C-alpha positions as CSV (number, residue, x, y, z in Angstrom):
1,X,-142.8,-163.2,24.5
2,X,-140.8,-162.1,21.7
3,X,-140.3,-164.1,18.6
4,X,-136.5,-164.8,17.3
5,X,-136.5,-164.3,13.5
6,X,-134.2,-166.2,11.5
7,X,-132.0,-163.4,9.3
8,X,-130.1,-164.4,6.1
9,X,-126.8,-162.3,6.7
10,X,-125.6,-163.8,2.9
11,X,-127.4,-161.0,1.4
12,X,-125.2,-158.2,3.0
13,X,-122.0,-159.9,4.5
14,X,-119.3,-162.0,3.6
15,X,-119.4,-165.3,5.9
16,X,-116.9,-167.3,4.5
17,X,-113.8,-167.4,6.2
18,X,-110.7,-165.6,4.5
19,X,-108.3,-167.4,3.1
20,X,-105.0,-166.7,4.9
21,X,-102.7,-165.8,1.9
22,X,-105.5,-163.0,0.8
23,X,-104.5,-161.5,4.3
24,X,-101.5,-160.1,2.4
25,X,-103.7,-157.4,0.8
26,X,-103.6,-155.5,3.9
27,X,-99.8,-156.1,5.4
28,X,-98.7,-153.1,2.9
29,X,-100.9,-150.7,4.6
30,X,-101.5,-152.5,8.2
31,X,-97.3,-153.0,8.7
32,X,-96.0,-149.5,8.1
33,X,-99.3,-148.1,10.3
34,X,-98.0,-150.6,13.2
35,X,-94.7,-150.2,12.8
36,X,-94.7,-146.1,12.5
37,X,-97.1,-145.9,16.1
38,X,-94.2,-148.1,17.5
39,X,-91.5,-145.6,16.3
40,X,-93.6,-142.4,17.6
41,X,-94.0,-144.1,20.5
42,X,-90.2,-144.7,20.8
43,X,-89.1,-141.3,19.7
44,X,-86.8,-140.6,22.3
45,X,-84.9,-144.0,22.0
46,X,-83.0,-142.4,18.8
47,X,-80.1,-144.8,18.9
48,X,-82.8,-147.9,18.1
49,X,-84.9,-146.3,15.9
50,X,-83.0,-147.2,12.6
51,X,-82.8,-150.8,13.3
52,X,-86.2,-151.2,14.0
53,X,-87.1,-148.9,11.0
54,X,-84.7,-151.1,8.5
55,X,-86.2,-154.3,9.9
56,X,-89.9,-153.2,9.7
57,X,-89.0,-152.0,6.2
58,X,-87.2,-155.3,5.3
59,X,-90.4,-157.2,6.7
60,X,-92.6,-155.2,4.8
61,X,-91.1,-155.7,1.3
62,X,-91.5,-159.1,2.1
63,X,-94.7,-159.3,2.4
64,X,-95.0,-157.0,-1.0
65,X,-93.0,-159.4,-2.8
66,X,-95.4,-162.4,-1.7
67,X,-98.3,-160.4,-2.2
68,X,-97.2,-159.7,-6.0
69,X,-96.4,-163.4,-6.6
70,X,-99.9,-164.5,-4.9
71,X,-101.9,-161.7,-7.4
72,X,-99.5,-163.0,-10.5
73,X,-100.5,-166.9,-9.8
74,X,-104.0,-166.3,-8.5
75,X,-105.5,-163.0,-9.9
76,X,-106.9,-160.1,-7.9
77,X,-107.4,-160.5,-4.5
78,X,-110.0,-158.8,-2.7
79,X,-110.8,-158.2,1.2
80,X,-113.5,-156.0,2.1
81,X,-113.3,-154.0,5.5
82,X,-115.8,-155.2,8.2
83,X,-117.1,-158.2,5.8
84,X,-120.0,-156.4,4.6
85,X,-120.4,-156.9,0.9
86,X,-119.4,-154.4,-1.7
87,X,-120.0,-151.7,-2.8
88,X,-121.2,-151.0,0.8
89,X,-118.2,-152.4,2.5
90,X,-114.8,-150.8,1.8
91,X,-112.6,-153.2,-0.2
92,X,-108.7,-153.2,-1.3
93,X,-108.2,-155.0,-4.1
94,X,-104.9,-156.0,-5.4
95,X,-104.7,-156.4,-9.1
96,X,-101.0,-156.8,-11.4
97,X,-100.7,-153.0,-11.7
98,X,-101.1,-152.5,-7.7
99,X,-99.1,-155.3,-6.5
100,X,-96.2,-154.3,-8.8
101,X,-96.1,-150.6,-7.8
102,X,-96.5,-151.7,-4.1
103,X,-93.8,-154.3,-4.5
104,X,-91.4,-151.7,-6.3
105,X,-92.2,-148.8,-3.7
106,X,-91.1,-151.3,-0.4
107,X,-88.0,-151.9,-2.2
108,X,-87.4,-148.1,-3.0
109,X,-88.1,-147.5,0.7
110,X,-86.2,-150.3,2.2
111,X,-83.0,-149.3,0.6
112,X,-83.8,-145.0,1.5
113,X,-84.1,-146.8,5.2
114,X,-80.8,-148.2,4.7
115,X,-79.0,-145.0,3.2
116,X,-80.8,-142.7,6.5
117,X,-78.5,-144.8,8.8
118,X,-75.7,-142.8,7.7
119,X,-77.5,-139.3,6.7
120,X,-80.4,-138.8,9.3
121,X,-78.7,-137.5,12.5
122,X,-80.6,-137.3,16.3
123,X,-82.5,-134.4,15.1
124,X,-84.0,-135.9,12.2
125,X,-84.5,-139.3,14.1
126,X,-85.7,-137.5,17.3
127,X,-88.6,-135.1,15.1
128,X,-90.1,-138.5,13.7
129,X,-88.0,-138.9,10.6
130,X,-88.9,-143.0,10.7
131,X,-92.1,-142.6,11.8
132,X,-93.4,-140.0,9.2
133,X,-91.4,-142.1,6.4
134,X,-93.8,-145.0,7.3
135,X,-97.0,-142.9,7.6
136,X,-96.0,-142.1,4.3
137,X,-95.4,-145.7,2.5
138,X,-98.8,-146.6,4.2
139,X,-100.5,-143.6,2.5
140,X,-98.8,-144.5,-1.0
141,X,-99.4,-148.6,-0.7
142,X,-103.1,-147.8,0.3
143,X,-103.4,-145.4,-2.8
144,X,-102.1,-148.6,-5.1
145,X,-104.2,-151.0,-3.3
146,X,-107.6,-149.3,-2.4
147,X,-110.7,-150.5,-4.7
148,X,-112.7,-147.4,-3.6
149,X,-112.2,-143.6,-5.0
150,X,-112.8,-142.0,-1.7
151,X,-110.6,-144.1,-0.1
152,X,-107.9,-143.2,-2.8
153,X,-108.5,-139.7,-1.9
154,X,-108.1,-140.5,2.1
155,X,-105.0,-141.9,1.3
156,X,-103.3,-139.1,-0.8
157,X,-104.1,-136.8,2.6
158,X,-102.5,-139.6,4.5
159,X,-99.0,-139.6,2.4
160,X,-99.1,-135.8,2.3
161,X,-99.5,-135.0,5.8
162,X,-96.4,-137.6,6.3
163,X,-94.8,-135.8,3.4
164,X,-95.2,-132.1,5.2
165,X,-93.5,-133.2,8.0
166,X,-90.7,-135.0,6.1
167,X,-89.9,-131.8,4.2
168,X,-89.9,-129.5,6.7
169,X,-87.6,-131.4,8.8
170,X,-84.9,-129.3,10.1
171,X,-87.3,-126.2,10.3
172,X,-85.1,-124.3,8.0
173,X,-85.9,-121.2,5.9
174,X,-85.0,-123.7,2.6
175,X,-87.3,-126.0,4.0
176,X,-90.1,-123.9,4.9
177,X,-90.0,-122.1,1.3
178,X,-90.0,-125.6,-0.4
179,X,-92.9,-126.9,1.6
180,X,-94.9,-123.7,1.5
181,X,-95.0,-124.3,-2.6
182,X,-95.2,-128.1,-2.3
183,X,-98.1,-127.7,-0.2
184,X,-100.2,-125.3,-1.9
185,X,-100.4,-126.8,-5.0
186,X,-100.7,-130.3,-4.1
187,X,-104.0,-129.1,-1.8
188,X,-105.1,-127.1,-4.6
189,X,-105.0,-130.6,-6.7
190,X,-106.3,-132.7,-3.7
191,X,-109.0,-129.9,-3.4
192,X,-110.1,-130.5,-7.1
193,X,-109.9,-134.2,-6.5
194,X,-112.3,-134.7,-3.8
195,X,-114.6,-132.0,-5.8
196,X,-114.5,-134.4,-8.8
197,X,-115.0,-137.2,-6.2
198,X,-118.4,-135.8,-4.9
199,X,-119.6,-135.2,-8.2
200,X,-118.8,-138.7,-9.6
201,X,-121.0,-140.0,-6.2
202,X,-123.8,-137.4,-7.4
203,X,-123.8,-139.4,-10.6
204,X,-123.4,-143.0,-9.5
205,X,-124.1,-143.5,-6.0
206,X,-121.2,-145.4,-5.1
207,X,-117.5,-144.8,-5.0
208,X,-116.3,-148.6,-5.3
209,X,-114.1,-148.5,-8.9
210,X,-115.2,-152.2,-9.7
211,X,-119.1,-150.5,-9.2
212,X,-118.4,-147.7,-11.2
213,X,-116.6,-149.7,-14.3
214,X,-119.8,-151.8,-14.4
215,X,-122.3,-148.8,-14.2
216,X,-120.2,-146.4,-16.3
217,X,-121.8,-147.9,-19.9
218,X,-125.4,-147.7,-18.7
219,X,-125.0,-143.6,-17.7
220,X,-122.7,-142.7,-20.5
221,X,-125.5,-141.5,-22.8
222,X,-126.8,-139.4,-19.8
223,X,-124.4,-138.3,-17.5
224,X,-121.5,-136.0,-17.8
225,X,-118.6,-138.2,-17.4
226,X,-116.3,-136.3,-20.1
227,X,-116.4,-133.5,-17.2
228,X,-115.4,-136.2,-14.7
229,X,-112.5,-137.3,-16.7
230,X,-111.5,-133.6,-17.2
231,X,-111.3,-133.1,-13.7
232,X,-109.5,-136.1,-12.6
233,X,-106.7,-135.3,-15.6
234,X,-106.4,-131.4,-14.2
235,X,-106.0,-133.3,-10.3
236,X,-103.7,-135.8,-11.1
237,X,-101.6,-134.3,-13.5
238,X,-100.9,-131.9,-11.0
239,X,-100.1,-134.3,-8.6
240,X,-97.8,-136.0,-11.0
241,X,-96.3,-132.7,-12.1
242,X,-97.1,-132.9,-15.6
243,X,-96.9,-130.0,-17.5
244,X,-98.2,-127.0,-17.3
245,X,-98.8,-127.8,-13.5
246,X,-95.4,-129.3,-13.0
247,X,-93.4,-126.1,-12.0
248,X,-94.0,-126.9,-8.0
249,X,-91.8,-129.8,-8.3
250,X,-88.3,-128.4,-9.2
251,X,-89.3,-125.7,-7.0
252,X,-89.4,-128.0,-3.6
253,X,-87.7,-131.2,-4.3
254,X,-84.3,-129.5,-3.9
255,X,-85.0,-128.2,-0.3
256,X,-85.3,-131.4,1.9
257,X,-82.8,-133.9,3.2
258,X,-81.5,-135.9,0.4
259,X,-82.9,-139.3,1.5
260,X,-86.3,-137.4,1.9
261,X,-86.2,-136.1,-1.8
262,X,-85.0,-139.6,-2.8
263,X,-88.3,-141.0,-1.7
264,X,-90.2,-138.1,-3.2
265,X,-89.0,-138.9,-6.5
266,X,-89.2,-142.6,-6.7
267,X,-93.1,-142.6,-4.9
268,X,-94.9,-139.7,-5.1
269,X,-95.5,-138.3,-8.7
270,X,-95.9,-142.2,-9.6
271,X,-99.3,-142.2,-7.5
272,X,-100.5,-139.6,-9.9
273,X,-99.8,-141.4,-12.7
274,X,-101.0,-144.7,-11.2
275,X,-104.5,-142.5,-10.4
276,X,-104.6,-141.4,-14.0
277,X,-104.3,-144.9,-15.3
278,X,-107.0,-146.2,-12.9
279,X,-109.8,-143.7,-13.4
280,X,-108.7,-142.8,-17.5
281,X,-108.1,-146.2,-18.6
282,X,-110.1,-148.4,-16.2
283,X,-113.4,-146.4,-15.4
284,X,-113.5,-144.1,-18.1
285,X,-111.8,-145.3,-21.4
286,X,-114.4,-143.5,-24.1
287,X,-113.5,-140.2,-22.2
288,X,-109.9,-141.1,-22.3
289,X,-110.3,-141.7,-26.3
290,X,-111.7,-138.6,-26.7
291,X,-108.9,-136.7,-24.4
292,X,-106.1,-138.7,-26.0
293,X,-104.7,-136.0,-28.4
294,X,-104.5,-133.9,-25.3
295,X,-102.5,-136.3,-23.0
296,X,-100.0,-137.2,-26.0
297,X,-99.1,-133.1,-26.7
298,X,-98.9,-132.9,-22.5
299,X,-97.1,-136.1,-22.5
300,X,-94.8,-134.5,-25.0
301,X,-94.5,-131.0,-23.6
302,X,-93.7,-132.4,-20.1
303,X,-90.7,-134.3,-21.5
304,X,-88.9,-131.8,-23.8
305,X,-89.5,-129.1,-21.0
306,X,-88.7,-131.0,-17.9
307,X,-85.2,-132.2,-20.0
308,X,-84.5,-128.9,-20.9
309,X,-84.8,-127.5,-17.5
310,X,-82.7,-130.3,-16.4
311,X,-79.7,-128.7,-19.1
312,X,-80.2,-125.0,-17.5
313,X,-79.3,-126.0,-14.0
314,X,-76.1,-125.8,-12.1
315,X,-77.3,-127.3,-8.6
316,X,-77.5,-131.5,-9.0
317,X,-81.0,-131.7,-6.9
318,X,-82.5,-129.4,-9.2
319,X,-81.2,-131.0,-12.3
320,X,-82.6,-134.2,-10.8
321,X,-86.0,-132.4,-10.2
322,X,-86.3,-131.6,-13.6
323,X,-85.7,-135.3,-14.7
324,X,-88.3,-136.2,-12.6
325,X,-90.8,-134.1,-14.4
326,X,-89.5,-135.5,-18.1
327,X,-90.0,-138.9,-16.7
328,X,-93.7,-138.2,-15.9
329,X,-94.1,-137.1,-19.8
330,X,-93.3,-140.9,-20.9
331,X,-95.4,-142.5,-18.6
332,X,-98.1,-140.0,-19.7
333,X,-97.7,-141.1,-23.6
334,X,-98.7,-144.4,-22.7
335,X,-101.7,-143.4,-21.4
336,X,-102.2,-141.2,-24.1
337,X,-101.6,-144.0,-26.8
338,X,-104.4,-146.1,-24.5
339,X,-102.9,-149.6,-26.6
340,X,-101.7,-152.4,-24.4
341,X,-98.1,-151.9,-25.6
342,X,-98.4,-148.4,-24.4
343,X,-99.9,-148.7,-21.4
344,X,-97.3,-151.7,-20.9
345,X,-94.4,-149.4,-21.7
346,X,-95.5,-146.7,-19.5
347,X,-96.0,-149.3,-16.3
348,X,-92.3,-150.7,-17.0
349,X,-91.4,-147.0,-17.3
350,X,-92.7,-146.3,-13.9
351,X,-91.0,-149.4,-12.3
352,X,-87.5,-148.1,-13.9
353,X,-88.5,-144.6,-12.8
354,X,-88.7,-145.4,-9.1
355,X,-85.7,-147.4,-9.1
356,X,-82.9,-145.0,-11.2
357,X,-84.6,-141.6,-9.8
358,X,-84.2,-143.0,-5.9
359,X,-80.7,-143.8,-6.8
360,X,-79.7,-140.9,-8.8
361,X,-80.8,-138.9,-5.8
362,X,-78.8,-141.3,-3.4
363,X,-76.0,-141.0,-5.5
364,X,-76.3,-136.9,-5.0
365,X,-75.9,-137.1,-1.7
366,X,-72.7,-139.4,-1.8
367,X,-71.3,-136.3,-4.3
368,X,-72.3,-133.8,-1.9
369,X,-70.7,-135.7,1.2
370,X,-67.4,-136.7,-0.9
371,X,-67.3,-133.1,-2.7
372,X,-68.7,-131.1,-0.5
373,X,-71.1,-129.5,-2.5
374,X,-74.5,-129.9,-4.8
375,X,-73.3,-127.1,-7.3
376,X,-71.6,-128.2,-10.6
377,X,-69.5,-125.3,-10.4
378,X,-68.1,-126.3,-7.2
379,X,-67.1,-130.2,-8.4
380,X,-64.2,-131.6,-10.0
381,X,-62.0,-134.8,-10.3
382,X,-64.5,-137.5,-7.7
383,X,-63.5,-140.1,-9.9
384,X,-59.4,-139.8,-8.6
385,X,-60.6,-140.3,-5.0
386,X,-63.6,-142.2,-5.4
387,X,-63.5,-144.6,-8.4
388,X,-66.2,-146.9,-7.1
389,X,-68.8,-144.0,-7.4
390,X,-67.6,-142.6,-10.7
391,X,-68.7,-146.1,-12.1
392,X,-72.3,-146.5,-10.2
393,X,-72.6,-143.1,-11.7
394,X,-71.9,-143.9,-15.5
395,X,-74.1,-146.9,-14.9
396,X,-76.9,-144.5,-13.5
397,X,-76.6,-141.8,-16.4
398,X,-76.9,-144.6,-18.8
399,X,-79.8,-146.2,-17.3
400,X,-82.0,-142.8,-17.0
401,X,-80.6,-142.1,-20.2
402,X,-82.8,-145.2,-21.9
403,X,-79.0,-146.6,-22.8
404,X,-77.6,-150.6,-22.1
405,X,-77.2,-151.9,-20.1
406,X,-79.3,-150.0,-17.9
407,X,-83.2,-150.8,-17.3
408,X,-84.4,-147.1,-19.1
409,X,-84.0,-149.0,-23.2
410,X,-87.1,-151.1,-23.0
411,X,-89.8,-148.7,-21.5
412,X,-88.8,-146.4,-24.4
413,X,-88.4,-148.9,-27.2
414,X,-92.1,-149.8,-26.2
415,X,-93.4,-146.6,-26.0
416,X,-91.9,-145.8,-29.4
417,X,-93.1,-149.1,-30.8
418,X,-97.0,-147.9,-29.9
419,X,-96.3,-144.8,-31.0
420,X,-95.5,-145.8,-34.4
421,X,-98.2,-148.5,-34.3
422,X,-100.6,-145.8,-33.4
423,X,-99.2,-143.6,-36.4
424,X,-98.0,-140.8,-34.0
425,X,-94.4,-140.5,-35.2
426,X,-94.4,-137.0,-33.5
427,X,-94.4,-138.8,-29.9
428,X,-91.8,-141.3,-31.2
429,X,-89.6,-138.3,-32.3
430,X,-90.1,-136.7,-28.6
431,X,-89.3,-139.6,-27.1
432,X,-85.6,-140.2,-28.9
433,X,-85.2,-136.4,-28.6
434,X,-85.8,-136.3,-24.7
435,X,-83.7,-139.5,-24.4
436,X,-80.6,-137.8,-26.3
437,X,-81.2,-134.5,-24.2
438,X,-81.5,-136.6,-21.3
439,X,-77.8,-138.0,-22.3
440,X,-76.6,-134.5,-22.6
441,X,-77.8,-133.2,-19.1
442,X,-76.7,-136.0,-17.2
443,X,-73.5,-136.8,-19.1
444,X,-72.7,-132.9,-18.9
445,X,-73.1,-133.8,-14.6
446,X,-70.8,-136.9,-14.6
447,X,-68.1,-135.2,-16.9
448,X,-68.2,-132.0,-14.5
449,X,-68.5,-133.9,-11.4
450,X,-66.0,-137.1,-12.1
451,X,-63.8,-136.2,-14.9
452,X,-63.2,-132.5,-15.0
453,X,-59.5,-131.5,-13.6
454,X,-59.3,-128.3,-12.2
455,X,-55.9,-126.6,-10.1
456,X,-57.9,-126.0,-7.3
457,X,-60.4,-128.9,-7.3
458,X,-59.3,-129.5,-3.9
459,X,-60.2,-126.3,-2.5
460,X,-63.8,-127.4,-3.5
461,X,-63.8,-130.1,-1.0
462,X,-63.5,-128.0,2.0
463,X,-66.9,-129.6,3.5
464,X,-66.0,-133.1,2.4
465,X,-66.6,-136.5,4.6
466,X,-65.9,-139.8,3.8
467,X,-68.6,-141.9,2.0
468,X,-70.2,-144.1,4.8
469,X,-70.7,-147.8,4.4
470,X,-74.4,-147.8,4.8
471,X,-75.0,-145.4,1.8
472,X,-73.0,-146.8,-0.4
473,X,-74.5,-150.3,0.4
474,X,-78.3,-148.7,-0.5
475,X,-77.1,-147.2,-4.0
476,X,-75.2,-150.6,-5.0
477,X,-78.7,-152.4,-3.7
478,X,-80.8,-150.5,-5.9
479,X,-78.4,-151.1,-8.7
480,X,-79.2,-154.9,-8.9
481,X,-82.6,-154.7,-9.8
482,X,-81.8,-152.0,-12.4
483,X,-79.3,-154.0,-13.8
484,X,-81.3,-157.3,-13.9
485,X,-84.4,-155.1,-15.6
486,X,-81.6,-153.9,-18.2
487,X,-80.4,-157.4,-19.2
488,X,-83.8,-159.2,-18.7
489,X,-86.5,-157.2,-18.9
490,X,-88.8,-160.1,-19.7
491,X,-90.6,-160.7,-16.0
492,X,-90.8,-157.1,-15.6
493,X,-92.3,-156.8,-19.3
494,X,-94.8,-159.9,-18.6
495,X,-96.2,-158.0,-15.2
496,X,-96.7,-155.2,-17.2
497,X,-98.5,-156.1,-20.0
498,X,-100.5,-158.5,-17.4
499,X,-101.5,-155.3,-15.6
500,X,-102.0,-153.2,-18.9
501,X,-104.6,-156.1,-20.1
502,X,-106.2,-155.6,-16.3
503,X,-107.2,-151.7,-17.1
504,X,-108.3,-152.3,-20.4
505,X,-110.1,-155.1,-19.9
506,X,-111.1,-155.0,-16.3
507,X,-113.4,-157.9,-15.9
508,X,-111.5,-159.9,-13.7
509,X,-110.8,-157.0,-11.5
510,X,-114.7,-156.3,-11.3
511,X,-115.6,-160.4,-11.1
512,X,-113.0,-160.2,-8.0
513,X,-114.8,-157.7,-6.2
514,X,-118.3,-159.0,-7.3
515,X,-118.3,-162.9,-8.0
516,X,-121.5,-162.9,-9.3
517,X,-121.3,-160.1,-11.8
518,X,-119.2,-160.2,-15.0
519,X,-118.2,-156.9,-17.2
520,X,-120.3,-157.2,-20.3
């Protein structure tokens, strides 16, 4: 007769019930996957897809905002899949950095969903625009929330697959050309990411980020952690479109539908910046310190080359692509400085860029609809027919250039302050010069499109259409948080400082994942 033996599962599994609010940590991934599957099954019901998608995005944004509040008031939230104790179970960890970016991404996606109602036609809906959009959002949110570095790679793959579907939607020659450039460089970066992660596992024997942070100090004298940090800098720098690996972005972001380009500009490069913060600042801070001068000079080159490229463009979409690249330099600057003020400035700039770059691309879509072209040489006098659009454009130009009352002023002030405190006056000078050049590049766009008067201006609008209410509402909706951040930046700055302190002192993060252990 077999004798039963009691097994102490508490040594291997989490037996306590999960608090109700902690389920919010998986909502940003579970909800878009669920609704994406529903939309895939209803792909023949093209007339109902926008309504379902907008409801899904509104629910998702509500869950994202609730998660942000929960993390702000209670600290990092952890859920480990399968109830296995970490590092054996795969953990989702929402700290202030991840929760802030997830909430901003949810707002950007909701606005793009509203904008798409008037711009994505039957063909786009039939071939999966909304399903791809939600799948991409699941991948982006999963990247921001995962506590496992291999699953960071998995979520990168998820949003890349979805973004491939979005960029070729329409199957035009231009889309295929842009998708080829986009895919090749991103696959190279993903391969480097995977190689580095395999190398990391061979060294640490774990892929849990909190576990790596706990063990790194013990292995630093014997393990080639500098090699790991350099590999991650190259891989994530390529994904973030940092110099000298930034050429793929302006060569591809002008090819898809404008709402797709807006999503890409708002979300995808920020995942690369987030991954750099998570690996270099939280996991390998001494290695980041050694690489700091290199990162700062890469930041300066990215800022200046990006905005000089924008000045040379006559197509609005290409111009904005170079502005996106330039913005990555500002975020890299804070990572290179490594101080609490510098990192907080980079985080505030990331939020600002997600909002403003999305809004500028959506505005470009409105300009195309009202003026019949994306070419600056063919546009003129839109102020006369669209004064509201002109006012919004001026506001967004000021915000992107870092001038009041827009949101771009405060992160640049924080980065300049951090640069001067570090003694890096050349970085402060580069930030100010880039701000001036951004004003010139976007001011030129505004003057040519809205103020310029030509005798044959009416001839350029042969393809002009009426600007729809949904597109107007979408751009106006994004202008609200941009204006709030411009005139009342304290809450976002406080969240960014909280997030930066969590990166520099990851004790709370590690203790949330391993409650019995505290960072040394």
